[in-house]
C-alpha positions in Angstrom: 89.8 128.5 108.0 92.1 126.2 109.9 95.8 127.0 110.4 98.0 124.1 109.3 101.7 123.9 110.3 103.9 123.4 107.3 107.0 121.3 107.8 108.8 121.0 104.4 111.3 118.4 105.6 108.8 116.2 107.5 107.9 113.9 104.6 111.5 113.6 103.6 112.6 112.7 107.1 109.9 110.1 107.3 111.0 108.6 104.0 114.6 108.5 105.2 113.6 106.7 108.4 111.5 104.1 106.5 114.3 103.4 104.0 116.8 102.9 106.9 114.4 100.4 108.5 113.9 98.6 105.2 117.7 98.0 104.8 118.4 97.4 108.5 115.4 96.1 110.5 117.5 96.2 113.7 117.5 100.0 113.4 113.9 99.9 114.6 115.3 98.9 118.0 117.0 102.2 118.3 113.9 104.0 117.2 112.0 102.5 120.2 109.6 100.4 118.2 107.6 98.6 120.9 107.0 95.5 118.7 110.7 94.8 118.3 112.1 96.4 121.5 112.9 93.0 123.0 113.9 91.2 119.8 117.1 90.7 117.9 115.2 90.0 114.7 111.6 90.0 113.5 110.2 87.1 111.4 108.2 87.9 108.3 104.5 87.0 108.5 101.5 86.5 106.3 98.1 87.0 107.8 95.0 85.7 106.0 91.4 85.9 107.0 89.1 83.1 105.9 85.3 82.7 106.4 85.7 80.7 109.7 89.3 81.5 110.8 92.4 83.7 110.7 95.7 82.1 109.6 99.2 83.5 110.4 102.3 82.1 108.7 105.6 83.2 110.2 109.0 82.4 108.6 111.2 81.0 111.4 113.8 78.9 109.7 116.4 77.3 112.0 114.2 77.7 115.1 113.5 74.6 117.2 109.7 74.3 117.6 110.3 73.7 121.3 111.8 77.2 121.6 108.7 78.9 120.2 106.1 80.3 122.6 102.7 81.3 121.4 100.4 82.9 123.9 97.1 84.9 124.0 96.3 87.4 126.6 93.7 90.3 126.6 93.1 90.0 122.9 96.9 90.1 122.1 98.5 87.1 120.4 102.2 86.9 121.1 104.8 84.8 119.2 108.3 84.7 120.6 111.3 82.4 120.5 114.9 82.2 119.9 117.3 81.0 117.1 120.5 79.8 118.6 123.9 80.5 117.3 125.8 78.0 115.2 129.6 77.6 114.9 131.2 80.5 113.2 133.6 80.2 110.3 136.9 82.0 110.9 140.1 81.8 108.9 143.0 84.2 109.0 140.9 87.1 110.2 138.1 86.3 107.8 134.7 86.0 109.5 131.3 85.9 107.8 128.0 85.7 109.6 124.9 86.8 107.6 122.0 85.1 109.3 120.5 86.8 112.3 120.6 85.0 115.7 118.9 85.6 118.9 115.4 86.2 120.1 112.3 87.2 118.1 109.1 88.7 119.2 105.8 89.6 117.4 102.5 90.7 118.8 99.1 90.9 117.0 95.9 92.5 118.2 93.0 90.1 117.5 89.5 91.2 116.7 86.6 90.3 119.0 85.5 87.6 116.6 88.6 85.5 117.4 88.0 82.4 119.6 91.0 82.5 122.0 90.2 79.1 123.5 90.7 77.2 120.2 93.9 78.7 118.9 96.4 76.1 117.6 99.9 76.3 116.2 102.3 74.0 114.4 105.8 74.4 112.9 106.9 72.6 109.8 109.8 73.2 107.4 110.7 76.5 109.0 107.2 78.0 108.9 105.0 78.5 112.0 101.3 78.3 111.3 98.9 79.7 113.8 95.2 79.1 113.3 92.8 81.4 115.1 89.2 80.2 114.7 86.4 82.7 114.7 83.4 82.5 117.1 80.3 81.0 115.6 78.0 83.8 114.6 75.2 84.2 117.1 71.9 84.3 115.2 69.6 87.1 116.3 66.6 85.8 118.0 63.2 87.3 118.3 62.0 88.0 121.8 58.3 87.8 122.5 57.0 90.9 124.3 54.3 89.9 126.8 51.4 92.1 127.6 
């Protein structure tokens, strides 16, 4: 019989942390989340696997495509960039800024089937599309054994 340590508040603390991150994604910075540790905001992404490729769509409205850097190194795809600040509205002490500004950073670990040499990316209407083709399947071949 194994001895299991019982922590009655563990699940409740984890739920509290996840709810905090849901309502304030910047809170993850304070928690030391490696993915967001160098970012002011994190774009939402959709990742889809198709028969011959992977497709990533990232929401990056207001980001100049020239300010986006997509790179691949050691099986890690990195998307980073920056949304620059606009003029702020200020009247008689009234100030309202809701949209997040600053740098963003996302990293994805790619499977061995991804073809790093053929990755392409394009931005259109505030959505970055990254296409990661898969390697062509290598057909098994029969090797003749000589006697």
